[in-house]
N, C-alpha and C positions, 0 to 999 in steps of 0.2 A: 834876489838873485844868488847872494852870497850863501843864503840858507840852503837854497837848491843845490849848489856845487858841494856844500858839506855833506849833503844827503848822498850824492852820487859817488863821493869818495869812499863810502862804505860798501858799495856794491861788490867789488872783488872779494872782499873778506867774507860777505855773506854767502855769495855763489860757490866759493871754493872751501867752505868751511867743512870738516868731517862730519860724517853722518850722525854722530852723537849730538850734533848741534840741534838736530830736528827733535830729538828726544827731550834735550834740557831747555829747548827754546832759543830762538835767535836772540842776539843782543838787542837791546832796546834802541830805538831810533834817537838820534840826537834831538835835544829839545827843539821843537818847531819844525822838524822834518815832515814833509807831507806824508800822511798816513797810508794814501793809497800806494805810494811808491814802495813802501815797506811791504804792505800786504801783497804787492805783486812779487817782490823778492821772495817772500816766503812760498808763496805757491809754487814759483819756478823751480826753487831748491827742492820742495816736497817731491814735485814731479820728476825731477832728475834722479833724485835718490831711489824711487820707487822705480823707476825705469831700470837702474842700475841693478837692483836686487832682483827683478822679476824678468829682465829681457837682455838679450845680447844683440846689439845692432850689427848687422853687417851689410856691406855695400853690395849692390847687385845692378846689373845692367850695364850696358857699355856707356860710358861716359856720364853716367848718373850715379847718384849716391841716394838710395831709396833704403829707408830703414826697414829691416827683417827682424821680426820679435820671435825669440825662442824662449818660452816660458818653462820653468823647471816644473815638471808634472807633479813632483812631491808638494810644492808649494799651493797648489790649487786643487788637489785630490778630493777635499771636501766640497769643492764646487762642481767639478766635471773631471771625467776620465779622459784627457786628451789622448792618451795612446789607444783607447778603444775607438774614439772618434776618427783618429788617423787610419785604424784597422778597416773601419766601415767604408770610409772612403776609397781605400785601396781595394777593397773587395768589389766595389762597383768597377773599377778599372780593370780588375782581373776578369770579372764576368763579361765585359765588353771584348777584352782579348780572347776569351774562349769562345764567344759568339761569332768573332771574325774567323777563327781558325775552324769552326765546326761548320758553320752555315754559309760562308761567303768564299769559297774556294772556286776557281775557275774549273778546276777539275772535280767532278763529282765522284764521290766513292761510297761503298756501302756504309762506312763509318759516319759518314755525313748525315745518313737518314736515321741514325740511332736515336736521336734525341728529340725527333720530330713528335709533338705531343698529340695524342690521339683522344678525343673527347668519346667516352663510351657511356652507356647507361649506368655503369658502376663507378663513374669518375674519370679523371685525367691519368694517361698512361704514357710513357715514352714508347715509341714505335718498337723499340728492340725487346721490351717485355711482352709483347703481344705477337711478334712474328720472328721468323728465322730470315735474316737479310744476307744475300749473296751476290757476288757480281758474276754473271754467267759469261759476259764478254766485256771488252772495253767499252762497248756501247749499250750495255744493258745490265740493270740490277733487278734481282728477283726478290720480292718480298712475300714469303710463304706464311699465309695465315690459318693454316691447318688447326692450330692449337686453339685459336679463338676465331672461328669462322664468322660468328655473329658481328665482329668488329670489322670485317673486311670493308664495308662500305665508309665506315668512319675513318679507317687507315687511309683509303683512297682519297677522301676529302682532304685529310691533313697533310698528305704528301703534295697533293695539288695546289693547296693555299699555303705552302711552306715558304713562299717567295724565293724558291730555288730555280724557279722556271722549269718545273718538271710537269710531264703530261702522263700519269699513269694509266695502265690498260688493265682491265680485270678480266680474269678468266677463270671463274669458279672462286677458289680461295688462294688463287695465285694472283699477284700484282706485279705486272711487268712495269719496269720504269725505265724507258729510254733515255739514255744520257744525251742532252742536246749539244749540238755543235758550238764550239766556243767561238760565237760571232761578235763582232764589235757591240751590236746591240745588247748582247747578253752580258758583256763585261760593263757596259754603262749601266744596265740594270742592277747589277751586283753593287757597283760604286754607289748607286743612289741609296740602296739598301743598307750599305755601310753608313753613309751619312744619317739615315732615319735612326739606325741603331745607336750612333754616337748621340744624337739629340736626346734620346730616350734615357740613356745613362747619364748625360749631364743633368737632366731632370731629377732622376734619382739621387744625383750627387747633391743638388740644390736641396733636396729634402733632408739628407742627412745634415747639411750645414744648418739649416733652418731650426731642426730638432735641437742641435748642439747649442746654438746662440739662444733659443728659447729656455734651455736649461740653464745657462749662465745667467739670464735676465731674471730668474727666480731669486737671485741672491742680491738684487740691487739694493736692498735695505739692510745687508748684512757687511758687504765689503765696499770699498771705496769705488768711486767712479773710475779712477784711473786703473784699477785691478780689472774691472768689467771691460773697459776699453781695450786693454792689452790683450785680455782672453778673446774677445771677439775678433780682434786683428789676427791672432794667432790661427783661429778656426778658419777665417777667411783665407790666410796663406796656405793651410792645408787644402782647401778646396780649389784654390787657383792652381796649386801643384798638381792635383789630380786631374783637373780638367786639361791642363798643359799635356799630361801624360796622354790623355784620350786623343787629343789633338795629333800628337805625334803618331799614335796608332793609326788613326784615320788617314793621315798623310801616307804612311808606310803601305796600308792596305789599298788605298786608292791607286798608288803607284804600281802595286803589284797586278791590280786588276786591269788597269788601263794600259800597263806596259809602257 
């Protein structure tokens, strides 16, 4: 018992010793001290110092204290480009925002048809590269296919299958697109499409996260487990933040659509 107490008296000095203690080695345990206790001390000190070098912990959440890791990109640039990873994730968020703005509006406008993709024998093209699109009246959009008459049928199909609740009518090379009345059913249909688009974007986000994590794991034999753990946590935090932004976009769009 006395021997164990002598061992515990050395814990404070081990835990709070400056970082050079790790380089030069921790003081030797008193004679007879339990080896496992000292080993545990060394591991705890090493993890604490590494965390201080690579991460900044911030409290988040209401009434909770959750560690948030912010790793210096310069320290791990040989392993992974964290800035590029974050940019890839934010690009997915921006693509969802653009999709909401372009394709999921209660009011259909000529611009909403611009980027409908048309499958032709020569490949895929945005509708506005194949046709002249104009709004004849608040209730009617005209799609003029005179420049590419052979793609009229494909353009009509693309408009009908765009998910915008449009029912085009063909007259030669002219496609008339009546604008549907804004019914409750139409609003609910758009809200469902918004949810589906968000789920697809989250799947794309998971692919970016998995690719980055796999990149980090390639270095498991070259860097410490603590470093790999902190990097994976940082990548997960980036993904969580991007997913939260998507949820906010979906909530705002759903509110706009359903009124």
